[in-house]
Backbone as a chain_set.jsonl record, in Angstrom:
{"seq": "MAFKLILNVLYTIGLVLCAFVAYQYFMAKSYPVMAAAIAVGLVVVFLKIRLLKDVRNSQKKV", "coords": {"N": [[0.82, -1.191, 0.0], [2.024, 1.18, 0.652], [3.657, 1.588, -1.523], [1.807, 2.237, -3.5], [0.867, 4.641, -2.52], [3.161, 6.256, -2.701], [3.491, 6.152, -5.454], [1.169, 7.487, -6.28], [1.723, 10.062, -5.329], [3.953, 10.663, -6.927], [2.728, 10.623, -9.463], [1.07, 12.847, -9.175], [2.947, 14.914, -8.876], [4.171, 14.702, -11.377], [2.025, 15.413, -13.007], [1.591, 18.103, -12.3], [4.049, 19.126, -13.086], [3.952, 18.647, -15.865], [1.835, 20.349, -16.557], [2.985, 22.823, -15.903], [5.172, 22.907, -17.688], [3.79, 22.824, -20.135], [2.423, 25.275, -19.994], [4.578, 27.106, -19.903], [5.818, 26.677, -22.41], [3.715, 27.327, -24.045], [3.529, 30.053, -23.615], [5.956, 30.739, -24.741], [5.468, 30.22, -27.323], [6.002, 27.735, -28.497], [4.662, 25.355, -29.825], [4.712, 22.507, -30.564], [6.203, 21.271, -28.472], [4.623, 21.979, -26.322], [2.295, 20.56, -26.954], [3.264, 17.965, -26.685], [3.802, 17.908, -23.941], [1.222, 18.154, -22.953], [0.126, 15.772, -23.924], [1.634, 13.853, -22.521], [0.806, 14.553, -19.974], [-1.895, 13.805, -20.108], [-1.616, 11.026, -20.269], [-0.53, 10.547, -17.753], [-2.697, 11.328, -16.156], [-4.528, 9.334, -16.899], [-3.183, 7.037, -15.919], [-3.157, 7.668, -13.203], [-5.892, 7.672, -12.564], [-6.458, 4.954, -13.018], [-4.884, 3.851, -10.966], [-6.145, 4.906, -8.679], [-8.678, 3.71, -8.91], [-7.923, 1.048, -8.584], [-6.983, 1.061, -5.945], [-9.338, 1.744, -4.621], [-10.929, -0.501, -5.227], [-9.462, -2.506, -3.949], [-9.812, -1.796, -1.316], [-12.519, -2.192, -0.943], [-12.781, -4.959, -0.966], [-11.814, -5.793, 1.463]], "CA": [[0.0, 0.0, 0.0], [2.927, 2.339, 0.675], [4.101, 1.784, -2.901], [0.744, 2.93, -4.237], [0.841, 6.014, -2.032], [4.296, 6.948, -3.31], [3.182, 6.266, -6.877], [0.168, 8.538, -6.407], [2.429, 11.335, -5.155], [4.754, 10.877, -8.124], [1.809, 10.988, -10.54], [0.626, 14.22, -8.942], [4.074, 15.785, -9.201], [4.304, 14.656, -12.833], [0.929, 16.169, -13.605], [1.885, 19.526, -12.079], [5.192, 19.443, -13.927], [3.48, 18.708, -17.254], [1.047, 21.57, -16.707], [3.919, 23.942, -15.887], [5.918, 22.889, -18.955], [2.86, 23.211, -21.203], [2.176, 26.717, -19.876], [5.784, 27.847, -20.278], [6.025, 26.591, -23.845], [2.628, 28.075, -24.683], [3.926, 31.459, -23.581], [7.099, 30.888, -25.642], [4.938, 29.89, -28.648], [6.593, 26.498, -28.996], [3.477, 24.512, -29.722], [4.938, 21.049, -30.541], [6.622, 20.847, -27.13], [3.441, 22.131, -25.483], [1.409, 19.436, -27.251], [3.862, 16.763, -26.092], [3.594, 17.981, -22.491], [-0.198, 17.859, -22.71], [-0.077, 14.34, -24.17], [2.199, 13.131, -21.374], [-0.094, 14.838, -18.859], [-3.089, 12.962, -20.25], [-1.227, 9.665, -19.905], [-0.387, 10.531, -16.293], [-4.057, 11.348, -15.607], [-5.078, 7.998, -17.111], [-2.547, 6.118, -14.976], [-3.592, 8.028, -11.85], [-7.272, 7.184, -12.409], [-6.38, 3.498, -12.855], [-4.358, 3.573, -9.633], [-7.183, 5.206, -7.688], [-9.698, 2.657, -9.002], [-7.346, -0.159, -8.01], [-6.972, 1.24, -4.49], [-10.734, 1.697, -4.162], [-11.388, -1.895, -5.303], [-8.788, -3.315, -2.935], [-10.384, -1.47, -0.015], [-13.868, -2.78, -0.878], [-12.663, -6.385, -0.739], [-11.417, -6.049, 2.855]], "C": [[0.862, 1.251, 0.0], [3.436, 2.64, -0.731], [3.064, 2.561, -3.701], [0.614, 4.382, -3.792], [1.97, 6.837, -2.654], [4.053, 7.151, -4.806], [2.159, 7.361, -7.135], [0.813, 9.919, -6.271], [3.265, 11.655, -6.395], [3.884, 11.253, -9.327], [1.341, 12.436, -10.385], [1.736, 15.21, -9.286], [4.274, 15.835, -10.715], [3.233, 15.462, -13.537], [1.151, 17.673, -13.462], [3.045, 19.963, -12.969], [4.794, 19.55, -15.403], [2.668, 19.976, -17.501], [1.96, 22.794, -16.753], [4.692, 24.034, -17.199], [5.021, 23.313, -20.104], [2.596, 24.706, -21.166], [3.387, 27.523, -20.337], [6.014, 27.816, -21.788], [4.882, 27.227, -24.627], [2.982, 29.556, -24.728], [5.104, 31.732, -24.522], [6.723, 30.582, -27.099], [5.673, 28.711, -29.301], [5.542, 25.395, -28.851], [3.737, 23.002, -29.797], [5.352, 20.525, -29.165], [5.441, 20.935, -26.167], [2.486, 20.95, -25.694], [1.958, 18.136, -26.654], [3.66, 16.751, -24.582], [2.143, 17.675, -22.136], [-0.474, 16.376, -22.903], [0.46, 13.509, -23.005], [1.325, 13.342, -20.138], [-1.354, 13.994, -18.917], [-2.797, 11.504, -19.901], [-1.106, 9.537, -18.391], [-1.766, 10.532, -15.624], [-4.694, 9.964, -15.742], [-4.5, 6.995, -16.112], [-2.986, 6.392, -13.539], [-5.016, 7.537, -11.59], [-7.28, 5.67, -12.223], [-5.874, 3.113, -11.471], [-5.42, 3.811, -8.568], [-8.306, 4.177, -7.719], [-9.196, 1.364, -8.376], [-7.34, -0.087, -6.49], [-8.389, 1.137, -3.937], [-11.251, 0.256, -4.178], [-10.717, -2.761, -4.248], [-9.328, -3.016, -1.543], [-11.786, -2.053, 0.143], [-13.806, -4.271, -0.53], [-12.358, -6.719, 0.713], [-12.578, -5.962, 3.784]], "O": [[0.484, 2.269, -0.581], [3.625, 3.801, -1.094], [3.411, 3.442, -4.487], [0.286, 5.254, -4.597], [1.76, 7.973, -3.079], [4.374, 8.206, -5.354], [2.276, 8.092, -8.119], [0.48, 10.838, -7.02], [3.279, 12.796, -6.857], [4.267, 12.11, -10.122], [1.232, 13.162, -11.373], [1.481, 16.234, -9.921], [4.52, 16.905, -11.271], [3.499, 16.119, -14.543], [0.92, 18.428, -14.407], [3.016, 21.054, -13.538], [5.255, 20.449, -16.105], [2.806, 20.605, -18.55], [1.736, 23.704, -17.551], [4.848, 25.121, -17.755], [5.446, 24.085, -20.964], [2.55, 25.344, -22.217], [3.246, 28.503, -21.069], [6.37, 28.837, -22.378], [5.077, 27.627, -25.775], [2.767, 30.23, -25.735], [5.232, 32.84, -25.044], [7.562, 30.675, -27.995], [5.923, 28.708, -30.507], [5.542, 24.623, -27.893], [3.021, 22.255, -29.13], [4.903, 19.459, -28.743], [5.273, 20.076, -25.301], [1.938, 20.407, -24.734], [1.192, 17.303, -26.171], [3.378, 15.703, -24.002], [1.87, 17.014, -21.134], [-1.227, 15.782, -22.132], [-0.194, 12.566, -22.559], [1.127, 12.419, -19.349], [-1.831, 13.517, -17.887], [-3.634, 10.825, -19.306], [-1.53, 8.537, -17.813], [-1.981, 9.823, -14.641], [-5.327, 9.477, -14.805], [-5.235, 6.198, -15.529], [-3.167, 5.463, -12.751], [-5.307, 7.037, -10.503], [-8.012, 5.15, -11.381], [-6.372, 2.163, -10.867], [-5.575, 3.001, -7.654], [-8.834, 3.808, -6.67], [-9.955, 0.66, -7.71], [-7.659, -1.069, -5.82], [-8.61, 0.511, -2.9], [-11.936, -0.163, -3.246], [-11.35, -3.668, -3.706], [-9.307, -3.889, -0.675], [-12.195, -2.374, 1.259], [-14.704, -4.782, 0.14], [-12.626, -7.838, 1.15], [-12.419, -6.151, 4.99]]}, "num_chains": 1, "name": "protein.A"}
């Protein structure tokens, strides 16, 4: 369970970092890098949702 907690924190940090990078490159008008940061952010959101569903299901079984 501690591993999942650490993974959740890392996903959150990654999401904030992707948002910051996307904003900075949007202001610099470097749209391909911004699009890549948004794509990576969407993958992180998907992984975070899967992790949260897994944690919720494991708590229901107990």
